[in-house]
C-alpha positions as CSV (number, residue, x, y, z in Angstrom):
1,M,50.6,143.4,85.9
2,V,49.6,145.9,88.7
3,S,46.1,144.6,89.0
4,F,47.7,141.0,89.4
5,L,49.9,142.3,91.9
6,L,47.1,144.0,93.8
7,W,45.1,140.7,93.8
8,C,48.2,138.8,95.1
9,I,48.3,141.4,98.1
10,L,44.6,140.8,98.5
11,F,44.9,137.3,98.5
12,I,47.7,137.3,101.3
13,L,45.7,139.9,103.4
14,C,42.1,138.2,102.9
15,W,41.9,135.2,100.7
16,P,38.2,134.8,100.9
17,I,37.5,138.2,99.3
18,A,40.3,137.4,96.6
19,I,38.6,134.3,95.8
20,I,35.2,135.9,95.4
21,A,36.8,138.7,93.3
22,L,38.3,136.1,91.1
23,I,35.0,134.4,90.5
24,L,32.8,137.7,90.2
25,Y,35.3,139.3,87.7
26,P,34.3,137.6,84.5
27,I,30.5,137.9,85.5
28,V,30.8,141.6,85.7
29,W,33.1,142.0,82.8
30,L,30.2,140.3,80.8
31,L,27.7,142.2,82.3
32,L,29.5,145.5,81.3
33,L,30.3,144.4,77.7
34,P,27.0,145.8,76.0
35,F,27.9,149.2,77.6
36,R,31.4,149.0,76.5
37,L,30.1,148.1,73.0
38,L,27.4,150.8,73.0
39,G,30.3,153.4,73.9
40,F,32.5,152.1,70.8
41,T,29.6,152.6,68.5
42,I,28.7,156.1,69.9
43,D,32.3,157.1,69.6
44,L,32.4,155.8,65.9
45,S,29.3,157.5,65.1
46,F,30.5,160.9,66.3
47,T,34.0,160.4,64.4
48,L,32.0,159.8,61.2
49,I,29.9,163.0,61.8
50,R,33.2,165.0,62.5
51,N,34.7,163.7,59.4
52,L,31.6,164.3,57.2
53,F,31.7,168.0,58.7
54,M,35.4,168.5,58.0
55,L,35.6,166.9,54.6
56,P,35.0,170.1,52.6
57,F,37.9,171.9,54.6
58,T,40.0,168.8,54.1
59,L,39.5,168.8,50.2
60,A,39.8,172.7,50.1
61,G,43.1,172.5,51.9
62,R,44.6,170.2,49.3
63,K,44.5,172.5,46.5
């Protein structure tokens, strides 16, 4: 909602820049998508490694 309001203010102040931003936003989003997926994958792998190291402590704490 905030980004939409900021875009409306930009549209009122300088509409050519707002139109260019509206056109370029999906292109930039598509270009950054692989980096977001890579970050998600790295985060999941670190979570898996942490859980593997914590598994013995978790099992010992249940007894």
